[in-house]
C-alpha positions in Angstrom: -52.8 -102.5 -30.9 -53.8 -101.6 -34.4 -51.5 -99.4 -36.5 -53.3 -97.2 -38.9 -51.6 -96.7 -42.3 -51.4 -93.3 -43.5 -50.6 -92.3 -47.1 -47.8 -90.1 -47.2 -48.5 -86.6 -48.6 -48.2 -86.1 -52.4 -45.0 -84.6 -53.4 -44.9 -82.4 -56.5 -42.5 -83.6 -59.0 -39.6 -81.3 -59.5 -39.9 -79.5 -62.8 -37.7 -81.0 -65.6 -34.5 -79.2 -66.1 -34.4 -77.5 -69.6 -31.1 -77.1 -71.3 -30.3 -73.4 -71.8 -30.7 -72.2 -75.5 -28.4 -69.7 -77.0 -30.8 -67.3 -78.8 -29.4 -65.5 -81.8 -29.3 -61.7 -81.4 -31.9 -59.7 -83.0 -30.9 -58.7 -86.5 -30.8 -54.9 -86.7 -29.1 -54.7 -90.2 -27.6 -56.6 -93.0 -24.6 -56.0 -95.2 -23.2 -58.0 -98.2 -19.8 -57.2 -99.8 -21.5 -55.3 -102.6 -23.7 -53.4 -100.3 -20.8 -52.4 -98.2 -18.9 -51.6 -101.3 -21.7 -49.3 -102.5 -21.6 -47.2 -99.3 -17.7 -47.0 -99.4 -17.9 -45.9 -103.0 -20.8 -43.5 -102.6 -23.4 -43.2 -99.8 -26.1 -42.1 -102.3 -25.5 -45.1 -104.5 -26.1 -47.2 -101.4 -29.4 -45.5 -100.8 -30.6 -45.9 -104.4 -29.7 -49.6 -104.5 -30.5 -50.7 -101.1 -33.2 -48.3 -99.8 -35.0 -47.1 -102.9 -34.3 -50.4 -104.6 -33.9 -48.7 -108.0 -33.4 -51.2 -110.8 -30.2 -51.2 -112.9 -30.1 -51.2 -116.6 -28.6 -54.6 -117.9 -25.2 -54.4 -119.5 -23.6 -56.8 -121.9 -20.4 -57.2 -119.5 -22.5 -57.8 -116.4 -24.8 -60.2 -118.1 -21.8 -62.0 -119.7 -20.4 -62.3 -116.1 -23.7 -63.8 -114.9 -23.9 -66.4 -117.6 -20.2 -67.4 -117.3 -20.7 -67.8 -113.5 -23.7 -70.0 -114.1 -21.8 -72.2 -116.6 -18.8 -72.8 -114.1 -21.4 -73.8 -111.5 -23.1 -76.1 -113.8 -19.8 -77.6 -115.1 -19.1 -79.4 -111.8 -22.5 -81.2 -112.1 -20.8 -83.2 -114.7 -18.6 -86.2 -114.1 -14.9 -85.2 -113.7 -13.7 -86.7 -117.1 -16.4 -84.7 -118.9 -15.5 -81.3 -117.6 -13.8 -80.0 -120.9 -13.8 -76.6 -122.3 -16.1 -77.9 -125.1 -18.5 -79.1 -122.6 -18.4 -75.7 -120.9 -19.0 -74.0 -124.2 -22.0 -76.0 -124.9 -23.7 -74.8 -121.7 -23.5 -71.1 -122.7 -26.6 -70.8 -124.7 -28.8 -73.0 -122.3 -27.7 -70.7 -119.5 -28.3 -67.6 -121.6 -31.8 -68.8 -122.3 -32.2 -69.6 -118.6 -31.4 -66.1 -117.8 -33.4 -64.5 -120.5 -36.5 -66.3 -119.2 -35.9 -64.9 -115.8 -34.8 -61.4 -116.9 -36.5 -60.6 -120.3 -34.9 -57.1 -120.4 -31.5 -58.7 -121.1 -32.9 -59.6 -124.7 -32.7 -55.9 -125.4 -29.0 -55.9 -125.3 -28.5 -57.5 -128.8 -29.9 -56.3 -132.1 -30.0 -59.7 -133.8 -28.6 -63.2 -133.7 -25.3 -62.2 -135.1 -24.8 -59.8 -132.2 -25.8 -62.5 -129.7 -23.5 -65.0 -131.3 -20.5 -62.6 -131.1 -21.3 -62.0 -127.4 -21.4 -65.7 -126.8 -18.2 -65.9 -128.5 -16.6 -63.5 -125.9 -18.1 -65.5 -123.0 -16.4 -68.7 -124.6 -13.0 -66.9 -124.5 -13.5 -66.3 -120.8 -14.3 -69.9 -120.3 -11.2 -70.8 -122.2 -9.3 -68.4 -119.8 -10.7 -70.4 -116.8 -9.4 -73.7 -118.2 -5.9 -72.1 -118.7 -5.9 -71.4 -114.9 -6.9 -74.7 -113.4 -8.0 -78.3 -114.5 -11.6 -78.8 -113.2 -11.2 -82.6 -113.8 -8.9 -82.6 -110.7 -11.3 -80.8 -108.4 -14.5 -81.7 -106.5 -15.8 -78.5 -104.8 -17.4 -78.9 -101.4 -19.9 -75.9 -102.2 -20.9 -73.9 -105.2 -22.9 -70.6 -105.3 -23.2 -71.0 -101.4 -25.1 -68.5 -99.4 -23.2 -67.8 -96.2 -24.3 -65.6 -93.3 -23.7 -65.0 -89.8 -25.1 -62.5 -87.2 -22.5 -60.7 -85.1 -23.0 -60.2 -81.4 -24.3 -56.6 -82.0 -27.1 -57.8 -84.3 -25.5 -56.9 -87.7 -25.9 -59.8 -90.3 -23.2 -60.5 -92.8 -24.3 -62.3 -95.8 -22.9 -63.1 -99.2 -22.7 -65.6 -101.9 -19.4 -67.6 -102.3 -18.7 -68.8 -105.9 -16.8 -71.9 -104.8 -15.7 -73.4 -101.6 -13.0 -76.1 -101.6 -12.2 -78.2 -98.7 -9.1 -80.4 -98.2 -9.2 -83.7 -96.3 -7.3 -81.8 -93.6 -10.3 -79.5 -93.3 -8.5 -76.4 -94.6 -10.7 -74.2 -96.8 -10.1 -72.4 -100.0 -12.5 -69.7 -101.0 -12.7 -69.1 -104.9 -14.2 -66.4 -106.7 -14.5 -65.9 -110.5 -14.1 -62.3 -112.1 -14.7 -61.9 -115.7 -12.8 -58.6 -115.8 -9.1 -58.0 -115.6 -6.9 -58.2 -112.6 -6.4 -54.9 -110.6 -3.1 -53.1 -110.4 -1.1 -53.6 -107.1 -2.6 -50.3 -105.5 -6.1 -51.7 -105.9 -5.5 -55.3 -104.7 -6.7 -54.4 -101.2 -10.2 -53.2 -102.4 -10.4 -56.5 -104.5 -9.6 -58.7 -101.5 -12.2 -56.9 -99.2 -15.0 -59.2 -100.6 -12.9 -62.3 -100.1 -12.0 -61.3 -96.4 -15.7 -60.7 -95.8 -16.4 -64.2 -96.9 -13.6 -65.5 -94.7 -14.8 -63.6 -91.8 -18.3 -65.1 -92.1 -16.8 -68.7 -92.6 -14.4 -68.1 -89.5 -17.4 -67.0 -87.3 -19.7 -69.9 -88.5 -17.2 -72.7 -88.8 -14.5 -71.8 -86.5 -11.8 -72.2 -89.2 -9.9 -69.3 -90.8 -9.8 -70.3 -94.6 -6.4 -71.3 -95.7 -6.5 -69.5 -99.0 -8.5 -66.7 -100.7 -8.4 -67.1 -104.5 -9.6 -64.5 -107.2 -9.5 -65.8 -110.6 -9.6 -63.1 -113.4 -10.6 -64.8 -116.5 -10.3 -61.6 -118.6 -6.4 -61.6 -118.4 -6.0 -65.0 -117.0 -4.4 -63.9 -113.6 -5.0 -65.2 -110.2 -4.7 -63.2 -107.0 -4.1 -65.3 -103.8 -4.2 -64.2 -100.2 -3.7 -66.2 -96.9 -5.6 -64.4 -94.1 -5.1 -64.7 -90.3 -7.4 -64.0 -87.4 -6.0 -60.3 -87.2 -7.0 -59.7 -90.7 -10.5 -60.9 -90.2 -10.9 -59.0 -86.8 -9.9 -55.8 -88.6 -12.6 -56.5 -91.3 -15.2 -57.1 -88.6 -14.3 -53.8 -86.9 -14.5 -52.0 -90.4 -17.9 -53.5 -91.1 -19.3 -52.5 -87.7 -18.2 -49.0 -88.2 -19.5 -49.0 -91.6 -22.9 -50.0 -90.4 -22.9 -47.4 -87.7 -22.4 -44.7 -90.5 -25.2 -46.3 -92.5 -27.5 -46.2 -89.5 -26.7 -42.5 -88.8 -27.3 -41.6 -92.4 -30.6 -43.5 -92.3 -31.8 -41.8 -89.2 -30.9 -38.3 -90.9 -32.2 -39.5 -94.1 -29.0 -38.1 -95.6 -27.0 -40.1 -98.0 -24.6 -37.7 -99.9 -23.1 -38.3 -103.3 -19.3 -38.9 -103.7 -18.4 -37.9 -107.3 -15.6 -40.0 -108.8 -14.6 -41.4 -112.1 -16.9 -44.3 -111.5 -19.9 -41.8 -112.0 -19.7 -42.5 -115.7 -20.9 -46.1 -115.0 -23.8 -45.2 -112.7 -27.3 -45.9 -113.8 -28.7 -43.1 -111.6 -26.9 -39.9 -112.7 -30.3 -38.3 -113.7 -31.3 -38.5 -109.9 -28.0 -37.4 -108.5 -27.6 -33.8 -107.2 -23.9 -33.8 -108.4 -25.3 -33.9 -112.0 -28.3 -31.6 -111.5 -30.8 -34.2 -110.4 -33.0 -34.8 -107.4 -33.3 -38.1 -105.6 -36.7 -39.7 -105.3 -38.9 -39.1 -102.0 -37.8 -41.1 -99.1 -39.7 -44.4 -99.0 -42.4 -44.7 -96.5 -41.1 -48.0 -95.4 -37.4 -48.8 -95.5 -36.7 -52.5 -96.5 -35.9 -54.6 -93.5 -32.7 -56.6 -93.0 -34.5 -60.0 -93.8 -35.5 -58.7 -97.3 -32.8 -59.8 -99.8 -31.4 -57.6 -102.4 -32.5 -58.4 -106.0 -29.1 -59.9 -107.0 -29.3 -62.1 -103.9 -32.9 -63.5 -104.5 -32.0 -66.3 -106.8 -29.3 -67.6 -104.4 -31.7 -67.4 -101.6 -34.3 -69.5 -103.6 -31.8 -72.1 -104.7 -30.6 -72.6 -101.1 -34.2 -72.9 -99.9 -34.8 -75.6 -102.6 -31.6 -77.4 -101.5 -32.7 -77.4 -97.9 -36.2 -78.8 -98.9 -34.7 -81.5 -101.0 -32.6 -82.6 -97.9 -35.5 -82.7 -95.6 
């Protein structure tokens, strides 16, 4: 007998298993500490800065703060033993010139070289204040001018720029922010700490670690404000931010951002457009800037972070 061999029918290979991918929720909005602060201070100010994107006039105080922050960032590029107050002072003019190249309008703040020299001297005093508060030769920051961000489950992105992040060998984190003004009174400490709790919330949501210490360093009067948050603190901040964004969305849908007059109005660049001072806001823009478009004050940090990422890859 002859047995006929028959090839077995072809069997289709089972499709390869693909690991599930956790997709980030779509971003429907974006808040930074300053943007949130604008809305809490005055909804119309939020509109002027975040929707109309009106420019702000440079001030000597704000410009000095920018330069001092840049110097303190660059200071830690030096070897530890070279981080002296003299070295920091020598960085002032180069950082001023760097800023002037990026923002030529800042040059109009000073009538002549004498005025500029006096202003640089006031910045030097702030740097001396910093050295009276801590010794940079004993520190090695984990991050400087770090852009941190997270998208909450509902689609609200929180984003901000941390001046300095210190990490202990144990993994504990300290969030440090430099302020070139004076420390607030006890009644206003909560408002000052809102920014730091915002950063702590983002770090907790991205790293799973609640920062051990939040530290505000006031160089103007050489004071330090410290706070140790817990999860309850950060959950409360998260709820507040979600409620704040809901109010912003409602105001946007209605195109209704009302002014909230206060003592701070005297510092506002946009009084001429404010109804509280007889002004009229500009027409509503045809296109409201999307959540992925950084605010002007964030753009430099965004570009710096992209450059760091490219250098790593």
